[in-house]
KEROKOL-512936 format. One line per 5 residues: number of its first residue (from 1); their letters; for each residue x, y, z of N, C-alpha, C. Coordinates in steps of 0.1 Angstrom, whole numbers, always signed. Example, Ala and Ser with C-alpha at 12.3 -4.5 7.8 and 13.67 -1.06 7.14 Angstrom:
<nodes>
1 = AS = +132 -57 +78 +123 -45 +78 +132 -33 +78 ~ +128 -22 +71 +137 -11 +71 +129 +0 +79 $
</nodes>
This chain:
<nodes>
1 = ILSFY = -77 +11 +282 -79 +1 +276 -70 -13 +273 ~ -79 -26 +270 -72 -37 +267 -81 -43 +258 ~ -69 -47 +252 -76 -55 +237 -72 -69 +235 ~ -78 -84 +234 -75 -94 +234 -76 -102 +219 ~ -69 -95 +206 -77 -105 +203 -90 -103 +198 $
6 = YRRMI = -92 -89 +199 -101 -79 +192 -105 -76 +172 ~ -113 -84 +172 -114 -80 +158 -120 -72 +146 ~ -124 -58 +153 -130 -46 +152 -116 -33 +154 ~ -113 -30 +143 -103 -18 +147 -109 -3 +157 ~ -104 -3 +168 -112 +12 +181 -108 +23 +171 $
11 = PERIL = -120 +31 +171 -116 +46 +160 -103 +47 +172 ~ -99 +60 +169 -89 +64 +177 -95 +77 +190 ~ -109 +85 +187 -118 +89 +198 -113 +80 +211 ~ -113 +72 +206 -118 +61 +217 -108 +56 +223 ~ -96 +58 +217 -83 +50 +222 -78 +66 +226 $
16 = RLAQH = -81 +77 +229 -78 +86 +232 -86 +87 +251 ~ -91 +84 +245 -101 +84 +262 -91 +72 +272 ~ -86 +67 +271 -81 +59 +282 -58 +65 +285 ~ -66 +70 +303 -55 +82 +304 -41 +74 +305 ~ -41 +61 +306 -27 +53 +306 -26 +48 +289 $
21 = GAFNM = -36 +50 +287 -29 +45 +270 -46 +35 +268 ~ -40 +27 +252 -52 +17 +254 -42 +6 +245 ~ -39 -13 +251 -26 -14 +245 -42 -30 +246 ~ -32 -33 +229 -39 -46 +224 -25 -61 +228 ~ -33 -74 +230 -19 -80 +228 -23 -92 +220 $
26 = HGSLL = -11 -90 +210 -11 -96 +189 -1 -108 +194 ~ -19 -118 +182 +4 -134 +189 +10 -134 +175 ~ +21 -125 +176 +28 -125 +174 +44 -114 +175 ~ +59 -120 +167 +65 -109 +172 +62 -101 +166 ~ +60 -90 +169 +55 -75 +160 +74 -69 +162 $
31 = PRYRG = +71 -65 +152 +69 -67 +137 +62 -65 +126 ~ +65 -87 +126 +64 -94 +116 +46 -98 +123 ~ +44 -103 +112 +30 -109 +109 +23 -102 +121 ~ +19 -86 +110 +6 -73 +118 -7 -82 +106 ~ -18 -82 +108 -26 -88 +104 -35 -97 +118 $
36 = RAPLN = -44 -103 +106 -50 -116 +107 -43 -132 +111 ~ -49 -140 +120 -43 -150 +120 -27 -154 +114 ~ -23 -147 +127 -5 -146 +123 +2 -157 +126 ~ -7 -168 +140 -2 -183 +145 -1 -188 +128 ~ -12 -191 +126 -17 -196 +110 -9 -200 +104 $
41 = WAILN = -3 -179 +100 +2 -178 +92 +21 -178 +92 ~ +27 -181 +105 +41 -187 +108 +41 -198 +101 ~ +24 -201 +109 +43 -220 +103 +31 -224 +92 ~ +21 -215 +77 +23 -219 +75 +39 -217 +62 ~ +45 -204 +66 +50 -199 +60 +67 -206 +70 $
46 = GEREV = +70 -217 +79 +77 -225 +81 +83 -219 +93 ~ +77 -209 +101 +84 -205 +116 +88 -210 +125 ~ +100 -215 +131 +99 -221 +138 +100 -216 +157 ~ +97 -199 +149 +95 -188 +169 +81 -185 +164 ~ +74 -182 +177 +62 -175 +172 +62 -167 +180 $
51 = GVTLH = +54 -158 +188 +54 -151 +201 +37 -146 +206 ~ +38 -134 +213 +29 -127 +221 +36 -110 +223 ~ +27 -103 +216 +31 -93 +216 +21 -77 +225 ~ +26 -72 +229 +20 -62 +241 +21 -48 +234 ~ +13 -43 +227 +12 -32 +222 +8 -23 +220 $
56 = VMVKR = +9 -10 +216 -3 +2 +226 -7 +2 +207 ~ -17 +5 +212 -32 +7 +197 -28 +19 +195 ~ -28 +20 +179 -36 +36 +173 -37 +37 +162 ~ -42 +41 +152 -44 +46 +136 -48 +30 +131 ~ -33 +26 +128 -31 +17 +122 -37 +1 +127 $
61 = ADAGD = -32 -14 +121 -37 -20 +128 -20 -32 +132 ~ -17 -30 +142 -7 -38 +155 +7 -26 +149 ~ +2 -14 +146 +17 -11 +141 +24 +2 +153 ~ +14 -6 +170 +22 +7 +181 +32 +4 +189 ~ +41 +18 +191 +48 +9 +209 +42 -1 +212 $
66 = IVDQE = +56 -10 +213 +58 -25 +220 +66 -21 +234 ~ +53 -28 +237 +51 -29 +256 +59 -40 +263 ~ +63 -51 +255 +63 -62 +262 +62 -74 +253 ~ +69 -83 +244 +73 -96 +237 +77 -107 +245 ~ +71 -122 +241 +74 -136 +248 +77 -143 +237 $
71 = AIAIG = +85 -142 +235 +81 -161 +221 +83 -173 +226 ~ +84 -183 +216 +77 -196 +216 +85 -208 +212 ~ +88 -219 +210 +95 -221 +198 +78 -232 +193 ~ +84 -232 +175 +72 -239 +180 +84 -255 +172 ~ +79 -267 +176 +85 -280 +174 +83 -279 +158 $
76 = PEETA = +93 -285 +149 +88 -291 +136 +74 -300 +132 ~ +64 -304 +140 +55 -316 +138 +45 -306 +144 ~ +48 -298 +152 +33 -290 +157 +21 -288 +148 ~ +10 -286 +153 +0 -278 +153 -1 -264 +153 ~ -11 -253 +150 -13 -243 +151 -22 -247 +166 $
81 = GDVAP = -32 -259 +163 -35 -268 +177 -25 -266 +182 ~ -17 -272 +183 -11 -277 +193 -1 -264 +198 ~ -1 -257 +193 +3 -242 +195 +2 -230 +207 ~ -11 -237 +200 -25 -222 +204 -23 -219 +216 ~ -27 -235 +229 -28 -230 +240 -13 -225 +249 $
86 = RLAAA = -3 -227 +241 +13 -221 +255 +8 -209 +242 ~ +6 -200 +237 +9 -189 +230 +0 -179 +240 ~ -15 -187 +245 -25 -179 +259 -19 -181 +271 ~ -10 -191 +270 -4 -195 +281 +9 -178 +288 ~ +23 -182 +276 +25 -168 +272 +25 -155 +274 $
91 = AVRLL = +6 -148 +267 +2 -140 +268 -5 -137 +281 ~ -6 -145 +291 -2 -141 +308 +5 -140 +312 ~ +9 -147 +309 +27 -139 +317 +31 -129 +315 ~ +29 -129 +301 +35 -117 +297 +27 -105 +305 ~ +10 -102 +303 +1 -94 +311 +6 -93 +324 $
96 = ARQID = +12 -103 +329 +11 -102 +349 +24 -100 +353 ~ +35 -97 +345 +47 -86 +348 +45 -77 +341 ~ +37 -70 +332 +35 -55 +328 +19 -47 +334 ~ +13 -53 +342 -4 -50 +343 +0 -38 +353 ~ +9 -38 +362 +15 -29 +375 +17 -11 +369 $
101 = GLKAG = +26 -19 +355 +33 -6 +352 +22 +2 +335 ~ +11 -11 +333 +3 -3 +320 -7 +3 +333 ~ -13 +0 +343 -25 +7 +361 -16 +24 +356 ~ +2 +22 +366 +4 +33 +366 +5 +45 +357 ~ +7 +43 +343 +10 +48 +335 +24 +46 +328 $
106 = TAPRH = +30 +37 +332 +48 +36 +333 +53 +28 +328 ~ +48 +19 +320 +54 +8 +317 +62 +16 +300 ~ +75 +6 +290 +79 +12 +289 +67 +9 +276 ~ +74 +14 +270 +72 +13 +251 +86 +21 +245 ~ +88 +14 +232 +98 +11 +223 +90 +10 +211 $
111 = PQDET = +92 +21 +193 +91 +18 +181 +93 +8 +178 ~ +88 +4 +174 +84 -12 +159 +97 -3 +146 ~ +102 -8 +145 +109 -14 +135 +104 -13 +120 ~ +94 -6 +110 +87 -5 +103 +97 -15 +93 ~ +107 -10 +84 +113 -19 +82 +111 -29 +82 $
116 = LATVF = +112 -40 +96 +109 -58 +89 +90 -58 +94 ~ +86 -47 +92 +67 -50 +91 +66 -58 +80 ~ +61 -72 +86 +53 -78 +78 +32 -74 +80 ~ +33 -76 +68 +12 -75 +73 +6 -91 +63 ~ -2 -97 +71 -10 -106 +63 -23 -109 +66 $
121 = GGRRP = -33 -113 +57 -45 -111 +60 -56 -119 +65 ~ -67 -117 +67 -76 -133 +70 -71 -148 +59 ~ -80 -151 +69 -79 -169 +59 -91 -177 +58 ~ -96 -177 +53 -111 -187 +48 -109 -201 +53 ~ -118 -208 +50 -113 -225 +50 -112 -223 +37 $
126 = EDGRI = -114 -222 +29 -109 -227 +19 -95 -221 +11 ~ -87 -219 +17 -74 -216 +17 -70 -228 +22 ~ -76 -237 +29 -75 -254 +34 -70 -258 +22 ~ -71 -255 +10 -71 -267 -2 -50 -267 -9 ~ -55 -284 -8 -38 -280 -5 -34 -286 -32 $
131 = DWHLP = -31 -270 -32 -21 -271 -43 -7 -286 -39 ~ -10 -296 -53 -4 -311 -48 +17 -308 -56 ~ +11 -290 -66 +24 -292 -72 +28 -281 -64 ~ +23 -283 -53 +41 -270 -40 +46 -281 -37 ~ +56 -276 -30 +70 -285 -29 +60 -292 -12 $
136 = AERIV = +67 -302 -9 +57 -312 +4 +63 -310 +10 ~ +79 -296 +13 +72 -293 +31 +57 -283 +32 ~ +61 -273 +18 +48 -266 +21 +39 -269 +19 ~ +30 -281 +18 +22 -291 +19 +22 -290 +36 ~ +20 -300 +37 +30 -307 +52 +30 -288 +62 $
141 = NLVRA = +36 -277 +56 +32 -264 +63 +21 -264 +67 ~ +15 -265 +57 -6 -260 +55 -12 -268 +59 ~ -10 -284 +56 -17 -287 +73 -13 -289 +85 ~ -3 -287 +90 -2 -283 +102 -7 -262 +106 ~ -6 -262 +91 -12 -239 +101 -26 -242 +96 $
146 = VAAPF = -35 -246 +93 -51 -254 +99 -54 -266 +106 ~ -44 -272 +109 -53 -289 +111 -65 -279 +124 ~ -75 -293 +134 -84 -286 +145 -74 -279 +154 ~ -84 -268 +160 -101 -271 +158 -95 -255 +154 ~ -88 -258 +137 -98 -247 +125 -98 -262 +113 $
151 = PGAFT = -104 -249 +102 -105 -255 +91 -105 -270 +80 ~ -86 -271 +84 -90 -287 +83 -81 -277 +72 ~ -68 -288 +61 -65 -289 +45 -71 -300 +40 ~ -76 -296 +31 -77 -309 +21 -81 -313 +4 ~ -85 -319 +5 -79 -326 -10 -93 -333 -15 $
156 = QARER = -91 -334 -31 -107 -339 -42 -103 -356 -41 ~ -109 -363 -38 -108 -382 -36 -121 -383 -37 ~ -121 -392 -55 -127 -400 -59 -141 -388 -56 ~ -143 -380 -61 -151 -371 -58 -158 -366 -45 ~ -155 -368 -31 -155 -372 -22 -141 -356 -11 $
161 = KLMIW = -147 -352 -4 -136 -344 -3 -129 -349 +10 ~ -116 -354 +7 -101 -361 +22 -99 -350 +28 ~ -102 -347 +45 -94 -341 +53 -81 -349 +52 ~ -68 -341 +54 -59 -339 +60 -55 -331 +69 ~ -56 -341 +84 -53 -335 +103 -40 -336 +96 $
166 = RARLA = -32 -343 +101 -16 -345 +100 -4 -352 +91 ~ -1 -345 +89 +13 -353 +78 +26 -349 +81 ~ +31 -354 +72 +48 -349 +74 +56 -357 +59 ~ +64 -349 +60 +70 -354 +51 +80 -369 +49 ~ +79 -375 +37 +84 -386 +34 +89 -393 +21 $
171 = EGGGR = +96 -400 +16 +108 -410 +5 +90 -407 -8 ~ +101 -410 -19 +91 -402 -31 +87 -396 -38 ~ +85 -399 -57 +76 -385 -61 +74 -392 -73 ~ +67 -385 -80 +49 -394 -89 +45 -382 -96 ~ +34 -381 -95 +31 -372 -105 +18 -366 -91 $
176 = PGEVL = +22 -350 -92 +18 -343 -85 +2 -352 -75 ~ -4 -350 -64 -12 -360 -58 -15 -371 -60 ~ -7 -377 -64 -4 -397 -72 -3 -404 -52 ~ -14 -409 -58 -6 -419 -50 +0 -431 -46 ~ +8 -433 -37 +16 -441 -43 +19 -452 -30 $
181 = SLRPL = +13 -453 -18 +13 -459 -16 +3 -457 +2 ~ -8 -469 -1 -19 -468 +4 -13 -475 +25 ~ -3 -480 +26 -5 -481 +45 +13 -486 +46 ~ +19 -477 +43 +13 -459 +49 +5 -452 +37 ~ -2 -437 +42 -6 -435 +28 +1 -419 +26 $
186 = RIAAG = +7 -423 +12 +16 -413 +8 +17 -408 -7 ~ +18 -395 -8 +17 -391 -11 +26 -382 -23 ~ +28 -381 -36 +37 -369 -43 +28 -356 -43 ~ +44 -350 -37 +41 -340 -42 +49 -325 -61 ~ +43 -316 -56 +56 -309 -69 +67 -317 -66 $
191 = EGAIE = +72 -318 -52 +89 -314 -56 +88 -325 -44 ~ +94 -340 -42 +93 -345 -29 +81 -353 -24 ~ +75 -360 -18 +59 -368 -15 +55 -359 +2 ~ +49 -366 +7 +43 -363 +15 +36 -380 +28 ~ +38 -384 +42 +27 -391 +48 +21 -385 +53 $
196 = AMQFG = +5 -388 +49 -6 -381 +61 -12 -396 +74 ~ -10 -388 +80 -4 -398 +89 -22 -393 +106 ~ -31 -383 +98 -42 -385 +102 -52 -381 +95 ~ -63 -386 +88 -70 -385 +74 -83 -388 +78 ~ -90 -382 +72 -112 -390 +70 -115 -386 +59 $
201 = FEGEA = -122 -384 +51 -140 -378 +43 -141 -365 +48 ~ -146 -354 +46 -153 -341 +57 -164 -355 +56 ~ -175 -350 +74 -179 -353 +79 -182 -367 +94 ~ -171 -376 +90 -164 -385 +92 -168 -380 +109 ~ -174 -390 +118 -165 -384 +130 -151 -388 +139 $
206 = DNETS = -155 -398 +130 -138 -400 +134 -125 -397 +124 ~ -119 -388 +128 -107 -383 +113 -93 -393 +122 ~ -94 -398 +124 -81 -408 +130 -73 -419 +111 ~ -65 -422 +116 -61 -431 +103 -77 -440 +95 ~ -81 -434 +88 -96 -438 +79 -99 -453 +73 $
211 = EAVLS = -102 -459 +77 -110 -472 +64 -116 -466 +56 ~ -120 -463 +57 -134 -458 +43 -122 -451 +38 ~ -110 -445 +35 -106 -437 +28 -100 -446 +24 ~ -88 -457 +35 -80 -464 +22 -89 -478 +18 ~ -97 -478 +26 -104 -490 +9 -115 -484 -5 $
216 = ALAAG = -112 -466 -1 -120 -460 -16 -111 -464 -23 ~ -95 -461 -23 -82 -452 -30 -77 -465 -33 ~ -70 -465 -38 -55 -474 -45 -45 -465 -48 ~ -32 -478 -50 -26 -469 -53 -24 -463 -70 ~ -20 -450 -70 -18 -442 -88 -33 -437 -87 $
221 = DVLGE = -40 -437 -74 -52 -420 -75 -39 -417 -78 ~ -49 -397 -82 -39 -392 -85 -52 -380 -77 ~ -48 -370 -66 -62 -366 -58 -57 -355 -60 ~ -67 -342 -59 -69 -331 -65 -73 -329 -75 ~ -83 -343 -86 -87 -340 -97 -102 -341 -96 $
226 = A = -111 -329 -105 -122 -332 -103 -129 -342 -104 $
</nodes>
């Protein structure tokens, strides 16, 4: 049995039917980032490396023996959408080099180190809401973690939902959420500031640097307030 990002736990009675084993391709370097949305969580936490793991399926999610892994680097400004295609390509390479062993029942198996295991849950669109009291680096990582094709990071801006699709660290500081400048669009965080590079109001067809947003805002506005 081969599983690729299947979202439901397969019962043990089914797993036992596979004479040569049941295997899953997981989007992290196990035992770290077991559970849901591993790529998004890794970028949110500022990781500089992610990867894929082919492992044996057991009763607990992502806890079975490791067959093989492949790591890839994450660039400092890359989003989850940038990295995801490279993860998929790594999964293809990994399976290609192990498929003969899987079919023959001779693929290697290495127990996971439980002392290194971390587990993360699913994410919802609402989890993309920006808390401007957080440090600027954490906010930039959130933007990167949930950028398209994921639901995106957002904040309140004059009673409208402002989506921020790309951002980077910037100079300056002020009240959390304060608009420091419009061109470029710099916003103060709890520590430091960010520069929003790609943004738009929810529902806009073009989420590049939005003139509608820049026309609606003014320096000194505070984002995130109802």
